[in-house]
VEXSEFI-886451 format. One record per residue: residue in one letter; x, y, z of N, C-alpha, C in turn. Coordinates in Angstrom, 2 decimals, always signed. Layout:
BEGIN
ATOM;A;X;Y;Z;X;Y;Z;X;Y;Z
...
END
This chain:
BEGIN
ATOM;X;-16.76;+3.63;+15.14;-15.88;+3.56;+14.25;-15.26;+4.89;+14.30
ATOM;X;-13.81;+5.06;+13.90;-13.12;+6.21;+14.10;-13.16;+6.84;+12.58
ATOM;X;-13.22;+8.20;+12.54;-13.22;+8.75;+11.23;-11.86;+8.53;+10.70
ATOM;X;-11.84;+8.28;+9.62;-10.44;+8.52;+8.58;-10.00;+9.71;+8.27
ATOM;X;-8.75;+9.96;+8.65;-8.19;+11.31;+7.99;-7.66;+11.27;+6.58
ATOM;X;-7.31;+12.32;+6.35;-6.99;+12.76;+5.03;-5.67;+11.89;+4.88
ATOM;X;-4.85;+11.93;+5.74;-3.53;+11.13;+5.70;-3.78;+9.58;+5.36
ATOM;X;-4.56;+9.01;+6.37;-5.11;+7.59;+6.20;-5.45;+7.35;+4.59
ATOM;X;-6.34;+8.40;+3.99;-6.67;+7.94;+2.53;-5.65;+8.03;+1.60
ATOM;X;-4.77;+9.25;+1.81;-3.59;+9.33;+0.80;-2.79;+8.45;+1.01
ATOM;X;-2.27;+8.01;+2.28;-1.48;+6.99;+2.35;-1.71;+5.59;+1.95
ATOM;X;-3.06;+5.52;+1.60;-3.38;+3.98;+1.10;-3.62;+4.19;-0.50
ATOM;X;-4.10;+5.27;-0.79;-4.33;+5.69;-2.50;-3.10;+5.70;-3.07
ATOM;X;-2.25;+6.29;-2.64;-0.97;+6.84;-3.27;-0.18;+5.54;-3.81
ATOM;X;+0.29;+4.85;-2.77;+0.85;+3.47;-3.22;+0.29;+2.65;-4.09
ATOM;X;-0.91;+2.52;-4.14;-1.77;+1.69;-4.90;-1.70;+2.30;-6.27
ATOM;X;-1.89;+3.89;-6.45;-1.83;+4.29;-7.78;-0.56;+4.03;-8.45
ATOM;X;+0.61;+4.20;-7.47;+1.78;+4.25;-8.16;+2.00;+2.59;-8.45
ATOM;X;+1.62;+1.78;-7.83;+1.64;+0.36;-8.23;+0.84;-0.04;-9.57
ATOM;X;-0.39;+0.69;-9.69;-1.01;+0.39;-10.92;-0.34;+0.95;-12.16
ATOM;X;+0.25;+2.15;-11.79;+0.87;+2.93;-13.05;+2.04;+2.13;-13.31
ATOM;X;+2.83;+1.60;-12.30;+3.91;+0.89;-12.81;+3.62;-0.37;-13.50
ATOM;X;+2.49;-0.95;-13.00;+2.23;-2.29;-13.72;+1.74;-2.01;-15.20
ATOM;X;+1.25;-0.92;-15.55;+0.89;-0.43;-16.90;+2.17;-0.78;-17.86
ATOM;X;+3.20;-0.56;-17.33;+4.50;-0.67;-18.18;+4.93;-1.91;-18.35
ATOM;X;+4.28;-2.91;-17.59;+4.75;-4.51;-17.73;+3.64;-5.29;-18.21
ATOM;X;+2.53;-4.75;-18.02;+1.35;-5.55;-18.76;+0.61;-4.82;-19.79
ATOM;X;+0.64;-5.13;-20.94;+0.17;-4.40;-22.16;-1.41;-4.37;-21.99
ATOM;X;-2.07;-5.30;-21.39;-3.53;-5.36;-21.36;-3.94;-4.22;-20.27
ATOM;X;-3.33;-4.03;-19.30;-3.59;-2.93;-18.35;-3.24;-1.41;-18.92
ATOM;X;-2.26;-1.42;-19.83;-2.12;-0.11;-20.47;-3.25;+0.15;-21.20
ATOM;X;-3.94;-0.76;-22.01;-5.16;-0.58;-22.89;-6.27;-0.14;-21.94
ATOM;X;-6.45;-0.53;-20.73;-7.54;-0.45;-19.89;-7.44;+1.01;-19.39
ATOM;X;-6.07;+1.37;-18.71;-6.12;+2.52;-17.98;-5.55;+3.92;-18.81
ATOM;X;-4.85;+3.70;-19.83;-4.25;+4.56;-20.43;-4.88;+4.87;-21.80
ATOM;X;-5.90;+5.69;-21.65;-6.55;+6.06;-22.86;-6.29;+7.71;-23.44
ATOM;X;-6.77;+8.04;-24.46;-6.21;+9.63;-24.91;-7.15;+10.30;-23.87
ATOM;X;-8.32;+10.03;-23.49;-8.86;+11.08;-22.67;-9.32;+10.31;-21.52
ATOM;X;-9.39;+10.79;-20.25;-9.61;+10.12;-19.18;-11.15;+10.90;-18.69
ATOM;X;-12.16;+9.95;-18.49;-13.43;+10.58;-17.99;-13.60;+10.34;-16.67
ATOM;X;-14.69;+10.95;-16.00;-14.62;+10.96;-14.78;-14.84;+9.59;-13.94
ATOM;X;-15.82;+8.79;-14.79;-15.94;+7.42;-14.12;-14.72;+6.67;-14.37
ATOM;X;-13.91;+6.92;-15.32;-12.69;+6.04;-15.51;-11.90;+6.34;-14.42
ATOM;X;-11.61;+7.68;-14.16;-10.92;+8.10;-13.15;-11.46;+7.52;-11.66
ATOM;X;-12.57;+7.51;-11.53;-13.28;+6.93;-10.21;-13.00;+5.54;-10.13
ATOM;X;-12.96;+4.69;-11.29;-12.55;+3.28;-11.25;-11.05;+3.17;-10.92
ATOM;X;-10.37;+4.11;-11.34;-8.81;+3.81;-11.08;-8.63;+4.07;-9.79
ATOM;X;-9.44;+5.27;-9.21;-9.18;+5.31;-7.48;-9.55;+4.18;-6.84
ATOM;X;-10.63;+3.78;-7.17;-11.36;+2.46;-6.19;-10.28;+1.34;-6.28
ATOM;X;-9.68;+0.84;-7.79;-8.68;-0.14;-7.82;-7.55;+0.50;-6.96
ATOM;X;-7.31;+1.57;-7.08;-6.01;+2.08;-6.40;-5.99;+1.82;-4.89
ATOM;X;-7.09;+2.07;-4.58;-7.42;+2.09;-2.87;-7.35;+0.39;-2.63
ATOM;X;-7.89;-0.36;-3.20;-7.85;-1.62;-2.89;-6.51;-2.12;-3.06
ATOM;X;-5.59;-1.80;-4.15;-4.29;-2.35;-4.25;-3.42;-1.58;-2.97
ATOM;X;-3.98;-0.58;-2.64;-3.04;-0.07;-1.59;-3.32;-0.81;-0.35
ATOM;X;-4.48;-1.08;-0.25;-4.61;-2.01;+1.19;-3.88;-3.18;+1.17
ATOM;X;-3.84;-3.75;-0.20;-3.12;-5.35;-0.38;-1.50;-4.70;+0.05
ATOM;X;-1.04;-3.75;-0.76;+0.41;-3.60;-0.39;+0.45;-3.32;+0.92
ATOM;X;-0.37;-2.63;+1.65;+0.03;-2.54;+3.12;-0.15;-3.60;+3.92
ATOM;X;-1.17;-4.41;+3.57;-1.20;-5.85;+4.37;+0.22;-6.60;+4.03
ATOM;X;+0.79;-6.53;+2.68;+2.07;-7.47;+2.50;+2.98;-6.78;+3.05
ATOM;X;+3.01;-5.48;+3.21;+4.06;-4.59;+4.15;+4.04;-4.97;+5.58
ATOM;X;+2.98;-5.08;+5.99;+2.60;-5.46;+7.56;+3.22;-6.99;+7.79
ATOM;X;+2.91;-7.90;+6.91;+3.64;-9.12;+6.97;+5.04;-9.25;+6.81
ATOM;X;+5.52;-8.55;+6.10;+6.93;-8.63;+5.84;+7.61;-8.05;+7.04
ATOM;X;+6.96;-6.70;+7.62;+7.60;-6.07;+8.95;+7.52;-7.14;+9.93
ATOM;X;+6.47;-7.67;+10.22;+6.30;-8.67;+11.29;+7.38;-9.73;+11.22
ATOM;X;+7.61;-10.45;+10.16;+8.63;-11.46;+10.08;+9.87;-11.03;+10.11
ATOM;X;+10.12;-9.60;+9.71;+11.63;-8.98;+9.80;+11.84;-8.87;+11.39
ATOM;X;+11.06;-8.39;+12.06;+11.22;-8.09;+13.39;+11.19;-9.48;+14.30
ATOM;X;+10.29;-10.35;+13.82;+10.59;-11.55;+14.41;+12.11;-12.17;+14.35
ATOM;X;+12.45;-12.14;+13.02;+13.83;-12.64;+12.93;+14.75;-12.01;+13.55
ATOM;X;+14.74;-10.68;+13.94;+15.61;-9.73;+14.45;+15.68;-9.87;+15.91
ATOM;X;+14.57;-10.61;+16.56;+14.38;-10.75;+17.98;+13.39;-9.72;+18.75
ATOM;X;+12.32;-9.46;+17.73;+11.38;-8.46;+18.37;+11.64;-7.03;+17.91
ATOM;X;+10.71;-6.22;+18.28;+10.54;-4.80;+18.04;+11.48;-4.16;+18.82
ATOM;X;+12.30;-3.03;+18.08;+13.44;-2.32;+18.87;+12.71;-1.73;+20.30
ATOM;X;+11.60;-1.35;+20.29;+10.89;-0.74;+21.41;+10.80;-1.63;+22.44
ATOM;X;+10.90;-2.97;+22.41;+10.67;-4.01;+23.56;+11.98;-4.32;+23.92
ATOM;X;+13.26;-4.05;+22.98;+14.52;-4.55;+23.23;+14.95;-4.20;+24.77
ATOM;X;+14.61;-3.04;+25.32;+15.15;-2.52;+26.47;+14.52;-3.28;+27.42
ATOM;X;+13.15;-3.33;+27.50;+12.54;-4.12;+28.66;+12.71;-5.59;+28.55
ATOM;X;+13.14;-6.20;+27.41;+13.27;-7.64;+27.47;+14.70;-8.22;+27.74
ATOM;X;+15.75;-7.16;+27.95;+17.04;-7.82;+28.00;+17.43;-7.77;+29.49
ATOM;X;+18.32;-8.47;+29.77;+18.75;-8.73;+31.40;+20.18;-7.47;+31.35
ATOM;X;+19.86;-6.48;+31.85;+21.36;-5.60;+31.84;+21.80;-5.86;+33.36
ATOM;X;+21.38;-6.66;+34.26;+22.08;-6.56;+35.47;+23.15;-7.69;+35.59
END
């Protein structure tokens, strides 16, 4: 298995954390769980773990949307040059 880079980790955790932080404004019960007066190390760890899972779910949803979009447009742009008949 390949070692994950710092960019791989941040690229998953950041969207998940932003999504969870945004959800706290729409769901009051999440605000009670995540937004307390003081943040403990354990609470921050739980938030990071949930952010990591949410980031993977968002990445999977984005990949599905991207695949559907490019199927609708006729394939990936990198394949357009090789698949078109220019003669």
